[in-house]
VEXBA-665243 format. One record per residue (C-alpha): residue number from 1; y, z, x. Coordinates in steps of 0.02 Angstrom, whole numbers, plus 50000, padded with zeros to 5 digits. Layout:
N
[NUM; [Y; Z; X]];
...
REM end
This chain:
377
[1; [48828; 53142; 51548]];
[2; [48846; 52973; 51461]];
[3; [48772; 52884; 51307]];
[4; [48659; 52747; 51349]];
[5; [48690; 52648; 51205]];
[6; [48890; 52644; 51207]];
[7; [48936; 52725; 51364]];
[8; [49029; 52881; 51282]];
[9; [49026; 53038; 51374]];
[10; [48910; 53172; 51299]];
[11; [48909; 53366; 51299]];
[12; [48749; 53440; 51365]];
[13; [48748; 53527; 51197]];
[14; [48762; 53379; 51078]];
[15; [48618; 53292; 50997]];
[16; [48708; 53135; 50940]];
[17; [48834; 53022; 51016]];
[18; [49013; 53058; 50932]];
[19; [49052; 52862; 50956]];
[20; [48915; 52778; 50901]];
[21; [48810; 52907; 50821]];
[22; [48644; 52871; 50912]];
[23; [48535; 53027; 50933]];
[24; [48536; 53084; 51109]];
[25; [48354; 53088; 51111]];
[26; [48343; 52912; 51038]];
[27; [48410; 52827; 51180]];
[28; [48431; 52954; 51307]];
[29; [48571; 52992; 51422]];
[30; [48640; 52924; 51584]];
[31; [48718; 52993; 51733]];
[32; [48833; 52851; 51766]];
[33; [49007; 52830; 51681]];
[34; [49048; 52734; 51531]];
[35; [49107; 52565; 51619]];
[36; [48946; 52540; 51726]];
[37; [48841; 52556; 51568]];
[38; [48772; 52371; 51537]];
[39; [48707; 52383; 51352]];
[40; [48767; 52278; 51207]];
[41; [48855; 52381; 51089]];
[42; [48821; 52346; 50906]];
[43; [48892; 52426; 50743]];
[44; [48801; 52590; 50672]];
[45; [48711; 52550; 50501]];
[46; [48639; 52656; 50389]];
[47; [48501; 52555; 50266]];
[48; [48524; 52580; 50094]];
[49; [48339; 52510; 50078]];
[50; [48236; 52610; 50208]];
[51; [48358; 52751; 50268]];
[52; [48357; 52679; 50452]];
[53; [48523; 52746; 50551]];
[54; [48554; 52661; 50708]];
[55; [48613; 52499; 50787]];
[56; [48607; 52346; 50665]];
[57; [48557; 52177; 50713]];
[58; [48652; 52020; 50678]];
[59; [48607; 51925; 50511]];
[60; [48682; 51776; 50554]];
[61; [48606; 51640; 50665]];
[62; [48697; 51579; 50809]];
[63; [48671; 51375; 50750]];
[64; [48728; 51434; 50584]];
[65; [48889; 51509; 50644]];
[66; [48918; 51353; 50742]];
[67; [48880; 51232; 50606]];
[68; [49001; 51340; 50492]];
[69; [49143; 51326; 50615]];
[70; [49120; 51141; 50643]];
[71; [49135; 51130; 50455]];
[72; [49313; 51187; 50473]];
[73; [49364; 51010; 50522]];
[74; [49304; 50914; 50377]];
[75; [49259; 51037; 50244]];
[76; [49338; 51223; 50276]];
[77; [49276; 51259; 50111]];
[78; [49087; 51262; 50164]];
[79; [49155; 51380; 50308]];
[80; [49228; 51514; 50183]];
[81; [49069; 51509; 50073]];
[82; [48964; 51518; 50219]];
[83; [49060; 51679; 50296]];
[84; [49084; 51745; 50112]];
[85; [48909; 51740; 50059]];
[86; [48812; 51799; 50210]];
[87; [48832; 51962; 50294]];
[88; [48865; 52010; 50480]];
[89; [48732; 52144; 50510]];
[90; [48559; 52177; 50429]];
[91; [48426; 52317; 50453]];
[92; [48304; 52287; 50597]];
[93; [48159; 52378; 50515]];
[94; [48164; 52298; 50344]];
[95; [48288; 52160; 50359]];
[96; [48395; 52203; 50222]];
[97; [48576; 52184; 50210]];
[98; [48603; 52318; 50085]];
[99; [48677; 52446; 50205]];
[100; [48836; 52536; 50260]];
[101; [48936; 52511; 50426]];
[102; [49015; 52654; 50516]];
[103; [49188; 52652; 50541]];
[104; [49291; 52730; 50659]];
[105; [49309; 52886; 50554]];
[106; [49126; 52903; 50551]];
[107; [49099; 52849; 50370]];
[108; [48987; 52719; 50325]];
[109; [49064; 52586; 50212]];
[110; [48990; 52434; 50137]];
[111; [49003; 52261; 50226]];
[112; [49142; 52144; 50170]];
[113; [49062; 51981; 50206]];
[114; [49201; 51860; 50251]];
[115; [49327; 51990; 50303]];
[116; [49436; 51937; 50445]];
[117; [49359; 51766; 50443]];
[118; [49434; 51707; 50282]];
[119; [49602; 51762; 50338]];
[120; [49591; 51666; 50493]];
[121; [49521; 51499; 50406]];
[122; [49670; 51509; 50273]];
[123; [49807; 51535; 50415]];
[124; [49724; 51379; 50500]];
[125; [49719; 51281; 50360]];
[126; [49912; 51332; 50324]];
[127; [49950; 51290; 50502]];
[128; [49869; 51119; 50487]];
[129; [49967; 51080; 50323]];
[130; [50125; 51116; 50399]];
[131; [50087; 51022; 50553]];
[132; [50024; 50866; 50437]];
[133; [50195; 50885; 50334]];
[134; [50312; 50890; 50499]];
[135; [50213; 50746; 50564]];
[136; [50244; 50632; 50412]];
[137; [50432; 50680; 50418]];
[138; [50438; 50622; 50603]];
[139; [50326; 50477; 50574]];
[140; [50445; 50425; 50427]];
[141; [50598; 50437; 50544]];
[142; [50522; 50331; 50675]];
[143; [50479; 50201; 50529]];
[144; [50660; 50211; 50482]];
[145; [50726; 50194; 50664]];
[146; [50601; 50056; 50681]];
[147; [50649; 49945; 50532]];
[148; [50842; 49966; 50573]];
[149; [50812; 49913; 50749]];
[150; [50706; 49759; 50692]];
[151; [50835; 49715; 50564]];
[152; [50987; 49723; 50704]];
[153; [50868; 49610; 50805]];
[154; [50864; 49494; 50663]];
[155; [51045; 49485; 50634]];
[156; [51080; 49468; 50822]];
[157; [50970; 49325; 50838]];
[158; [51044; 49231; 50686]];
[159; [51214; 49255; 50758]];
[160; [51163; 49204; 50920]];
[161; [51128; 49035; 50838]];
[162; [51315; 48995; 50796]];
[163; [51345; 48962; 50986]];
[164; [51197; 48870; 51008]];
[165; [51236; 48761; 50867]];
[166; [51400; 48724; 50927]];
[167; [51339; 48671; 51091]];
[168; [51210; 48558; 50998]];
[169; [51346; 48497; 50892]];
[170; [51456; 48429; 51047]];
[171; [51301; 48348; 51123]];
[172; [51239; 48255; 50960]];
[173; [51396; 48156; 50934]];
[174; [51484; 48295; 50833]];
[175; [51343; 48324; 50706]];
[176; [51222; 48458; 50654]];
[177; [51103; 48332; 50602]];
[178; [50999; 48351; 50450]];
[179; [50849; 48480; 50410]];
[180; [50785; 48573; 50262]];
[181; [50685; 48686; 50359]];
[182; [50678; 48784; 50516]];
[183; [50568; 48656; 50606]];
[184; [50662; 48494; 50608]];
[185; [50838; 48438; 50661]];
[186; [50934; 48547; 50763]];
[187; [50832; 48687; 50729]];
[188; [50697; 48600; 50841]];
[189; [50806; 48572; 50981]];
[190; [50795; 48657; 51142]];
[191; [50971; 48746; 51113]];
[192; [50898; 48829; 50962]];
[193; [50713; 48836; 50966]];
[194; [50688; 48991; 51057]];
[195; [50808; 49081; 50947]];
[196; [50752; 49023; 50779]];
[197; [50568; 49085; 50854]];
[198; [50635; 49257; 50872]];
[199; [50693; 49272; 50710]];
[200; [50540; 49192; 50621]];
[201; [50438; 49322; 50722]];
[202; [50528; 49466; 50677]];
[203; [50594; 49420; 50486]];
[204; [50527; 49343; 50329]];
[205; [50562; 49195; 50214]];
[206; [50675; 49125; 50359]];
[207; [50779; 48970; 50291]];
[208; [50865; 48841; 50388]];
[209; [50969; 48695; 50320]];
[210; [51078; 48570; 50410]];
[211; [51172; 48429; 50337]];
[212; [51285; 48333; 50460]];
[213; [51443; 48433; 50471]];
[214; [51370; 48605; 50411]];
[215; [51213; 48708; 50436]];
[216; [51161; 48886; 50375]];
[217; [51008; 49001; 50420]];
[218; [50948; 49150; 50327]];
[219; [50801; 49274; 50346]];
[220; [50756; 49424; 50230]];
[221; [50772; 49592; 50317]];
[222; [50635; 49715; 50332]];
[223; [50730; 49857; 50252]];
[224; [50656; 49916; 50074]];
[225; [50798; 49836; 49974]];
[226; [50742; 49663; 50030]];
[227; [50920; 49616; 50076]];
[228; [50944; 49445; 50167]];
[229; [51068; 49407; 50323]];
[230; [51148; 49238; 50329]];
[231; [51242; 49144; 50450]];
[232; [51334; 48975; 50446]];
[233; [51453; 48849; 50514]];
[234; [51592; 48922; 50427]];
[235; [51583; 49073; 50532]];
[236; [51501; 49183; 50390]];
[237; [51393; 49319; 50445]];
[238; [51334; 49427; 50309]];
[239; [51219; 49475; 50167]];
[240; [51160; 49325; 50076]];
[241; [51049; 49162; 50079]];
[242; [51055; 48997; 50158]];
[243; [51075; 48873; 50032]];
[244; [51092; 48682; 50026]];
[245; [51199; 48600; 49886]];
[246; [51299; 48441; 49864]];
[247; [51257; 48400; 50020]];
[248; [51326; 48551; 50113]];
[249; [51245; 48697; 50204]];
[250; [51313; 48866; 50172]];
[251; [51293; 49053; 50139]];
[252; [51274; 49107; 49969]];
[253; [51224; 49262; 49884]];
[254; [51071; 49224; 49776]];
[255; [51146; 49224; 49601]];
[256; [51006; 49224; 49505]];
[257; [50944; 49377; 49590]];
[258; [51098; 49470; 49615]];
[259; [51070; 49650; 49556]];
[260; [51230; 49676; 49456]];
[261; [51161; 49533; 49343]];
[262; [50958; 49547; 49361]];
[263; [50949; 49725; 49318]];
[264; [51031; 49692; 49143]];
[265; [50984; 49510; 49114]];
[266; [50820; 49541; 49004]];
[267; [50947; 49628; 48877]];
[268; [51078; 49474; 48887]];
[269; [51097; 49326; 48781]];
[270; [51098; 49160; 48889]];
[271; [51287; 49157; 48849]];
[272; [51321; 49326; 48904]];
[273; [51210; 49293; 49058]];
[274; [51299; 49147; 49103]];
[275; [51468; 49223; 49095]];
[276; [51408; 49359; 49204]];
[277; [51343; 49236; 49340]];
[278; [51497; 49135; 49340]];
[279; [51596; 49305; 49368]];
[280; [51486; 49350; 49519]];
[281; [51489; 49166; 49586]];
[282; [51673; 49164; 49599]];
[283; [51686; 49323; 49691]];
[284; [51580; 49244; 49830]];
[285; [51671; 49079; 49828]];
[286; [51855; 49024; 49857]];
[287; [51891; 48884; 49748]];
[288; [51942; 48751; 49755]];
[289; [51817; 48701; 49889]];
[290; [51797; 48537; 49976]];
[291; [51614; 48480; 49997]];
[292; [51645; 48326; 50075]];
[293; [51790; 48217; 50122]];
[294; [51803; 48138; 49943]];
[295; [51722; 48280; 49838]];
[296; [51810; 48448; 49789]];
[297; [51719; 48580; 49687]];
[298; [51878; 48655; 49581]];
[299; [51791; 48772; 49438]];
[300; [51630; 48844; 49394]];
[301; [51633; 48870; 49189]];
[302; [51539; 48967; 49079]];
[303; [51513; 48866; 48915]];
[304; [51404; 48954; 48789]];
[305; [51221; 48933; 48855]];
[306; [51276; 48791; 48994]];
[307; [51338; 48829; 49176]];
[308; [51463; 48691; 49237]];
[309; [51526; 48634; 49391]];
[310; [51685; 48535; 49396]];
[311; [51729; 48413; 49532]];
[312; [51856; 48291; 49570]];
[313; [51822; 48132; 49673]];
[314; [51961; 48034; 49783]];
[315; [51950; 47897; 49891]];
[316; [51807; 47805; 49799]];
[317; [51813; 47652; 49713]];
[318; [51724; 47690; 49559]];
[319; [51816; 47556; 49431]];
[320; [51660; 47471; 49394]];
[321; [51559; 47632; 49350]];
[322; [51521; 47676; 49167]];
[323; [51460; 47859; 49123]];
[324; [51280; 47777; 49103]];
[325; [51283; 47678; 49284]];
[326; [51365; 47845; 49362]];
[327; [51212; 47947; 49284]];
[328; [51088; 47831; 49342]];
[329; [51147; 47837; 49542]];
[330; [51209; 48011; 49552]];
[331; [51080; 48110; 49449]];
[332; [50924; 48072; 49556]];
[333; [51029; 48130; 49715]];
[334; [51081; 48290; 49618]];
[335; [50905; 48334; 49567]];
[336; [50847; 48322; 49732]];
[337; [50948; 48476; 49782]];
[338; [50951; 48565; 49607]];
[339; [50767; 48561; 49585]];
[340; [50740; 48640; 49755]];
[341; [50863; 48789; 49732]];
[342; [50774; 48932; 49664]];
[343; [50942; 48997; 49582]];
[344; [50992; 48842; 49478]];
[345; [50798; 48814; 49421]];
[346; [50800; 48994; 49363]];
[347; [50933; 48955; 49237]];
[348; [50842; 48809; 49183]];
[349; [50688; 48903; 49151]];
[350; [50791; 49017; 49043]];
[351; [50848; 48883; 48941]];
[352; [51017; 48872; 49017]];
[353; [51090; 48682; 49053]];
[354; [51159; 48656; 49219]];
[355; [51303; 48516; 49206]];
[356; [51402; 48432; 49338]];
[357; [51567; 48348; 49275]];
[358; [51669; 48234; 49401]];
[359; [51854; 48179; 49371]];
[360; [51900; 48022; 49474]];
[361; [52071; 48049; 49528]];
[362; [52098; 47868; 49560]];
[363; [52072; 47807; 49381]];
[364; [52065; 47966; 49287]];
[365; [51896; 47926; 49222]];
[366; [51772; 48072; 49194]];
[367; [51590; 48068; 49216]];
[368; [51448; 48203; 49151]];
[369; [51276; 48236; 49220]];
[370; [51166; 48352; 49132]];
[371; [51006; 48432; 49181]];
[372; [50879; 48526; 49058]];
[373; [50719; 48612; 49092]];
[374; [50619; 48449; 49085]];
[375; [50721; 48379; 49218]];
[376; [50627; 48482; 49369]];
[377; [50454; 48486; 49300]];
REM end
């Protein structure tokens, strides 16, 4: 014979089912084998309130269980609290949850509340956290790769300008024209406009300069260091910024923001700062440097709180010029370039004077032009 409650085989002389503990007289016996008994098997409980012994009924509602599991997605602590604070079974007679549940050894033990559910939730949360960490690592690697690829495109676009600029130069009577931005002069021509647009789309703070026989273009790269990449008519393709000075366009590292100087500039006196700037500038420039057919930059000198550029002039008739008349003619021209140069205006704002001294090699007369902070207001 078989138990109608759980399908376990019961001997004729047995009064209780050895599997579920239900009395044979309560639910009766069946001649059908265990696998054909279609009866919901529930845990056997012993109520501590009314002394009932038999199958318990679910204490949690289906709706409550569904809502608790849904909370795992956005508030898992609610799920844990729900299963920890409620019991799985209750007495079908008095509805009490103060009861014992029969285990496999036949002993009645207290309900454990959350039990395995809490363990499952904890492992689930740990798994989600691990997946989140791995996803963050993968995304960081992808972002780094995208940044490097974007910077490579910026560098390639700037380098491609060199060939296009030479084509423009040959078509334009051997001149790169004059431009102080990326929307005019040779940079607006059919030979370069598409290249310039591509760089402007991918880069930031794109600078373009052209001045007859020279040109330079640069863009800030997208990497976290904020470096710039620059190319110019001399063949340079390097970290640096496009600069225009003394009617020349060229690549030059931004001296005023050079990390080796800037990092300690706040603790330096102006005299120390100027000396350090001159050292960095001479690392980047090869002197003497001819800026045009009549002018040569021969030296850059630190003089207390003054930055001095020394030039020589040749092939010019300056016999009628005094220091005053030379200043009157040249200072406005130099001011147009100096006051647009962030590096040089940075010196002036710090209280460092910028001086230009010229030596005429025909007459050996010297001229001095001085700029102070008030000259660029």
